[in-house]
C-alpha positions as CSV (number, residue, x, y, z in Angstrom):
1,M,-22.0,-2.7,20.5
2,Q,-23.2,-0.2,23.6
3,E,-23.0,-3.3,25.9
4,L,-19.8,-4.1,24.9
5,Y,-18.3,-0.7,24.4
6,P,-19.3,2.1,26.6
7,E,-18.4,4.8,25.3
8,I,-18.7,5.0,21.3
9,K,-18.3,7.3,18.2
10,F,-18.9,6.8,14.7
11,I,-16.0,7.2,12.2
12,D,-17.4,5.9,8.9
13,K,-18.9,3.2,7.3
14,G,-17.2,1.0,4.6
15,A,-18.2,-1.7,1.8
16,Q,-17.2,-4.3,4.9
17,G,-18.8,-3.2,8.1
18,S,-18.9,0.3,10.0
19,V,-16.4,1.4,12.0
20,F,-16.1,3.5,15.3
21,L,-14.4,5.2,17.7
22,V,-14.1,3.5,21.1
23,K,-12.5,3.6,25.0
24,K,-10.8,0.3,26.4
25,D,-8.6,-0.3,29.3
26,G,-7.7,3.7,28.7
27,R,-6.7,4.3,25.5
28,E,-8.5,4.9,22.5
29,I,-9.3,2.6,19.6
30,A,-11.0,1.8,16.4
31,V,-13.8,-0.6,16.3
32,K,-14.8,-2.5,13.3
33,Q,-18.5,-3.9,13.1
34,V,-18.7,-6.6,10.8
35,K,-22.0,-8.2,10.4
36,T,-22.0,-11.4,9.1
37,N,-23.9,-14.9,7.6
38,E,-23.1,-18.0,6.1
39,E,-21.7,-16.2,3.6
40,T,-19.6,-13.7,5.1
41,L,-18.7,-15.7,7.7
42,P,-15.6,-17.0,5.8
43,E,-14.1,-13.9,4.6
44,T,-14.4,-12.0,7.9
45,L,-12.2,-14.9,10.0
46,R,-9.9,-14.4,7.1
47,E,-9.3,-11.2,7.6
48,V,-8.9,-11.9,11.4
49,E,-5.8,-14.2,9.8
50,F,-4.4,-12.2,7.7
51,L,-3.8,-9.5,11.0
52,K,-3.2,-11.7,13.5
53,S,-0.2,-13.2,11.0
54,F,1.4,-9.6,11.0
55,S,0.1,-8.0,14.4
56,N,2.8,-10.0,16.3
57,P,4.8,-8.4,17.0
58,C,3.3,-5.0,15.4
59,H,4.7,-3.3,12.6
60,P,4.8,0.5,12.6
61,A,3.9,1.0,9.2
62,L,0.6,-1.4,9.7
63,A,-2.2,-0.9,12.1
64,C,-2.0,-3.2,14.9
65,Y,-4.3,-5.5,15.4
66,Y,-5.6,-6.1,18.8
67,G,-8.0,-8.9,18.5
68,Y,-11.5,-9.0,18.3
69,T,-15.2,-9.8,20.0
70,M,-18.0,-12.0,18.8
71,K,-21.9,-11.0,19.7
72,N,-24.7,-13.5,18.1
73,R,-23.1,-12.9,13.9
74,D,-21.4,-9.9,14.7
75,F,-17.4,-9.6,14.8
76,Y,-15.9,-6.6,16.8
77,I,-12.8,-6.4,15.3
78,E,-10.1,-3.9,17.5
79,M,-7.3,-1.9,16.0
80,E,-5.0,0.7,16.5
81,Y,-6.6,3.7,16.1
82,V,-5.1,5.5,13.5
83,N,-5.6,9.6,13.5
84,G,-4.6,11.4,10.6
85,P,-6.1,12.8,6.8
86,N,-4.6,10.2,4.0
87,I,-1.5,10.4,2.0
88,H,-2.8,12.5,-0.8
89,D,-4.9,14.9,0.9
90,F,-1.6,15.1,3.1
91,L,0.8,16.0,0.4
92,Q,-1.8,17.9,-1.6
93,Q,-1.7,20.3,1.5
94,H,2.1,20.2,1.4
95,V,2.6,20.4,-2.6
96,E,4.2,23.6,-2.6
97,D,6.4,23.2,0.6
98,A,10.4,23.0,-0.1
99,R,10.8,19.7,1.6
100,F,8.1,18.6,-0.6
101,T,10.4,15.9,-2.4
102,S,11.9,15.2,0.5
103,H,9.0,13.8,2.7
104,C,7.2,12.1,-0.4
105,L,10.8,10.2,0.2
106,A,10.5,9.6,3.9
107,L,6.9,8.4,3.6
108,L,7.7,6.1,0.1
109,K,10.7,4.3,2.7
110,D,8.1,4.0,5.3
111,V,5.1,2.5,3.1
112,C,7.7,0.3,2.1
113,S,8.4,-0.7,5.0
114,G,5.7,-2.1,6.1
115,L,4.3,-3.6,2.2
116,A,8.2,-5.6,3.3
117,Y,7.2,-7.2,6.2
118,L,3.4,-7.4,4.9
119,H,5.6,-9.5,2.2
120,F,7.7,-11.5,4.9
121,K,4.7,-12.7,5.6
122,N,4.0,-14.1,2.4
123,I,0.7,-11.4,2.6
124,I,-0.3,-9.5,-0.8
125,H,-1.7,-6.4,0.1
126,K,-4.3,-6.1,-3.0
127,D,-5.4,-2.7,-2.4
128,I,-2.7,0.1,-2.0
129,K,-4.2,3.5,-2.9
130,P,-5.2,6.8,-1.2
131,A,-8.1,5.9,1.3
132,N,-6.2,2.6,2.7
133,I,-2.3,5.1,3.6
134,I,-2.8,7.4,6.3
135,I,-0.4,9.7,7.9
136,S,-0.5,9.7,11.7
137,G,1.8,11.5,14.0
138,I,1.3,15.6,12.8
139,R,1.2,17.7,15.4
140,Q,-0.3,21.5,15.3
141,Y,1.4,23.8,16.8
142,T,1.0,27.9,16.5
143,E,3.5,30.6,15.1
144,Y,3.1,34.0,15.3
145,L,4.3,36.5,13.1
146,D,6.4,39.5,13.2
147,M,3.5,42.0,12.4
148,K,-0.1,43.5,14.0
149,D,-3.9,42.7,12.0
150,L,-6.2,45.4,11.4
151,R,-6.8,45.5,15.2
152,G,-3.5,45.6,16.5
153,K,-3.2,42.4,17.4
154,D,-0.4,39.2,16.9
155,R,-0.8,38.0,13.6
156,K,-0.5,33.7,13.9
157,V,-0.2,30.9,11.4
158,V,-1.0,27.7,12.4
159,A,1.3,25.7,11.3
160,M,2.6,21.8,11.4
161,H,5.5,19.4,12.6
162,L,5.8,17.6,9.5
163,E,9.2,15.5,11.0
164,N,7.2,12.9,12.7
165,A,4.2,12.2,10.4
166,R,3.9,8.2,9.4
167,P,2.1,6.7,7.8
168,K,0.2,3.6,8.2
169,I,-1.1,0.8,5.7
170,I,-4.8,0.1,7.0
171,D,-7.5,-2.4,5.2
172,V,-6.7,-6.1,4.5
173,G,-10.0,-6.7,3.8
174,L,-8.8,-7.9,-0.1
175,A,-5.7,-9.3,1.0
176,C,-4.6,-12.9,0.3
177,F,-1.7,-15.4,1.4
178,A,0.7,-15.6,-1.6
179,N,0.7,-19.5,-0.8
180,S,1.1,-20.7,-4.7
181,K,4.1,-20.5,-7.2
182,C,3.1,-19.2,-10.5
183,P,4.3,-19.6,-14.2
184,G,6.5,-16.5,-15.4
185,N,5.0,-16.3,-18.0
186,A,1.8,-16.0,-16.9
187,V,1.9,-12.5,-16.8
188,F,3.1,-11.8,-20.1
189,Q,1.0,-14.2,-22.8
190,K,-0.3,-12.2,-25.2
191,N,-4.0,-11.1,-25.2
192,A,-6.2,-10.8,-28.6
193,E,-6.0,-7.0,-28.0
194,G,-2.4,-6.4,-27.6
195,G,-1.4,-7.3,-23.9
196,F,2.1,-7.9,-22.2
197,I,5.0,-9.2,-24.5
198,E,7.2,-11.6,-23.3
199,E,11.5,-10.1,-22.6
200,E,13.2,-13.5,-23.0
201,A,16.4,-12.7,-21.8
202,Y,15.2,-11.9,-18.9
203,L,12.7,-14.5,-18.2
204,D,15.7,-16.7,-19.1
205,F,17.7,-15.1,-16.6
206,L,15.1,-15.3,-13.8
207,A,14.5,-19.4,-14.5
208,E,18.1,-19.9,-14.3
209,K,18.9,-18.6,-11.5
210,K,15.6,-20.8,-10.1
211,I,13.6,-17.4,-8.9
212,P,10.4,-18.8,-7.3
213,L,7.2,-16.5,-8.3
214,K,4.4,-16.7,-5.8
215,C,1.0,-15.4,-6.1
216,C,-2.6,-15.3,-5.4
217,Q,-5.3,-15.7,-8.1
218,G,-8.8,-13.6,-7.8
219,T,-10.6,-10.1,-7.9
220,G,-10.3,-7.8,-5.7
221,G,-9.1,-4.2,-5.6
222,T,-9.1,-0.3,-6.8
223,P,-9.6,-0.4,-10.6
224,M,-8.1,2.8,-10.3
225,Y,-4.9,1.6,-8.1
226,M,-5.1,-2.1,-9.5
227,A,-1.9,-3.2,-11.4
228,P,-2.5,-4.5,-14.9
229,E,-1.9,-8.4,-14.2
230,T,-4.6,-8.5,-11.7
231,W,-6.7,-6.5,-14.0
232,I,-6.4,-8.4,-16.6
233,Y,-5.1,-12.0,-15.3
234,T,-7.0,-11.8,-11.7
235,T,-4.1,-13.1,-10.4
236,S,-1.2,-10.6,-7.9
237,Y,1.7,-11.6,-7.2
238,F,4.1,-9.1,-4.4
239,V,5.1,-6.6,-7.0
240,S,1.4,-6.2,-7.9
241,D,1.1,-4.3,-4.6
242,M,4.5,-2.3,-5.7
243,F,2.5,-1.2,-8.7
244,S,-0.4,0.2,-6.6
245,L,1.8,1.7,-4.7
246,G,3.5,3.7,-7.6
247,A,-0.4,4.7,-8.6
248,T,-0.9,6.0,-5.3
249,F,2.0,8.2,-5.2
250,Y,1.4,9.5,-9.0
251,N,-1.9,10.4,-7.9
252,S,-1.0,12.1,-4.5
253,I,2.0,14.3,-5.5
254,T,-0.1,15.1,-9.3
255,N,-3.4,15.1,-7.9
256,K,-4.4,13.0,-11.2
257,F,-5.3,9.5,-11.8
258,L,-3.4,6.8,-14.0
259,Y,-6.4,6.6,-16.4
260,P,-7.8,9.9,-16.6
261,Y,-10.7,9.8,-19.0
262,A,-11.6,6.0,-17.8
263,K,-15.7,5.8,-16.6
264,N,-16.1,2.2,-16.8
265,P,-14.1,-1.1,-16.3
266,K,-14.5,-1.7,-20.4
267,D,-12.5,1.8,-20.3
268,V,-9.7,0.8,-18.0
269,T,-9.3,-2.3,-20.3
270,H,-8.7,-0.7,-23.0
271,A,-6.7,1.9,-20.9
272,I,-4.3,-0.1,-19.7
273,N,-3.9,-2.5,-23.2
274,Y,-3.2,0.2,-25.2
275,T,-2.2,3.6,-23.3
276,A,1.4,4.5,-22.2
277,Y,1.8,5.1,-18.5
278,P,2.3,8.9,-17.4
279,R,5.6,9.9,-16.1
280,L,6.1,11.3,-12.8
281,E,8.2,14.9,-13.5
282,T,8.9,16.3,-10.0
283,S,13.0,17.7,-8.9
284,S,13.9,14.8,-7.4
285,E,15.5,12.5,-10.0
286,L,15.5,9.9,-7.1
287,L,11.5,10.0,-6.4
288,N,11.1,10.3,-10.2
289,S,12.7,7.1,-10.9
290,L,11.5,4.6,-8.0
291,I,7.5,5.7,-8.9
292,N,8.1,5.3,-12.8
293,N,9.6,2.2,-12.4
294,F,7.2,0.9,-10.2
295,L,4.4,2.0,-12.8
296,Q,5.6,-0.3,-16.3
297,R,3.7,-3.7,-17.5
298,D,6.9,-5.5,-16.7
299,I,6.2,-7.4,-12.8
300,Y,10.0,-9.3,-13.2
301,K,11.2,-5.1,-13.6
302,R,9.1,-3.4,-10.9
303,L,11.4,-3.3,-7.6
304,S,10.3,-4.9,-4.3
305,P,9.9,-2.7,-1.4
306,D,13.2,-3.9,0.4
307,I,15.2,-2.7,-2.9
308,V,13.2,0.6,-2.9
309,M,14.8,1.4,1.2
310,V,18.4,0.4,0.2
311,L,17.9,3.3,-3.0
312,I,16.2,6.0,-0.5
313,N,19.5,4.9,1.8
314,K,22.0,5.6,-0.7
315,K,19.7,8.0,-2.2
316,V,20.5,7.4,-5.5
317,P,17.8,6.8,-8.6
318,I,17.6,3.1,-10.0
319,S,20.1,4.9,-12.9
320,D,22.8,4.8,-10.6
321,M,22.1,1.3,-9.0
322,A,24.2,-1.5,-11.2
323,L,21.8,-4.3,-12.7
324,S,23.4,-7.1,-10.8
325,E,22.8,-5.7,-7.7
326,R,19.2,-5.1,-8.0
327,L,18.6,-8.7,-8.9
328,L,20.3,-9.5,-5.9
329,Y,18.5,-8.0,-3.4
330,Q,15.8,-9.4,-5.7
331,R,16.7,-12.6,-5.4
332,R,18.0,-12.5,-1.8
333,F,14.6,-10.9,-0.7
334,N,12.3,-13.8,-2.9
335,I,14.5,-16.4,-1.8
336,D,13.6,-16.0,1.5
337,Q,9.9,-15.8,1.3
338,F,10.2,-18.6,-0.4
339,K,12.2,-20.4,2.6
340,T,9.4,-18.6,4.9
341,E,6.3,-20.8,3.5
342,K,7.7,-23.5,3.2
343,V,8.7,-23.2,7.4
344,T,5.0,-22.3,8.1
345,K,3.9,-24.9,5.8
346,R,6.4,-27.5,8.5
347,T,4.1,-26.3,11.6
C-alpha cells in the first residue's frame, strides 16, 4: 500500500477492512483497504457499485466516492475524508446547549436529505446508526473571559462554532438495491409470538392508490438500531432506514438504547414482539413527534425523509399536518422512486 500512497496514516479497522488517511493530488482522502477472495470479491464489487451510483454527483450529506485501485486481490476504495465525532458523541457534548433541540432538528433535516437521495437512487442503507453518521465542519475557537486565573492571566475557554456542523452518512457496506416489489402484508403477518397486526383500512387505501412497495431481502444491520421487519422477516424497506434513524437519534439524544436489557439475539426478538418502544420527550414537540413516528412497527405510518424535511421547514409537528397532505407527499415520493427504477432498467 505504501507504493500506492506514500503519505499514509491508519485511522480505523472495521469488519470489512482497514481505513487510512492518505494524501493524493494535494488533498487528504480516506482509503478503505479491503482484502478479498473468491467469496468476498462480489460483496466488494457490490459496495463499489453502490458508491458509484450516488456519487455522481456527490450529495453534501453523503461521503463522496472518488474511485478505487486494485492490486492483487486488495481493493483500495478512495472516499472523501470526513473528520469529526459521530452524531451520538457530538450531541452528548452539547446536550446542555440552549439550542440543543434546534441543532437536533437541523441535523435530522440534513440526514433525511441524504437518505432521500439514497432512496431516490433505489438504495436502502440498512445500517444507519450513530457510528455511521459523522459530524463535519465543526470549528473550534478560543474565547477569553472577563476574569483572571490564579496566576493573574486572562481565563479562556475553547468553544465551537456549530452553525457549520453538517452530518455525513458513511459506510454502505450492507446497502442493497430495492428493485423488487414486495407484498404489503408481509410485514403484518401475525406470528406465533404476537408480531405485527395488519391495519386493513390503511392497507386498503394504499392498495386503492396503487402505491408500490419495494424492498430487499436478507439479513444485515446492527441489532440495537435495526428495524423490526428487518430483524423478524429479514426484509428491508426504504422506511426501515427511518426506523434506524429514529433509534439513532433516540440513543444520541438520551444516551439510552431502545432495548436496554437485550443482551443477545433472543432478547432483541422478545423486546421487538412484546416491548413498547420508549417515547422521546424533549422541549420540542416537533422533534418528539418525528422521532416517535419513526419508532413504530407499522411501516406505512413511518414518514419518508422528504416529508420529514417538509415538516421541519414548516416547523410544525406531525399532528398539525393533515393526513391527506402527508399521504400526498408519501405517494408522490414512492411513485417517483418506482418510475426511476423502471427507467434504470431500460438503460
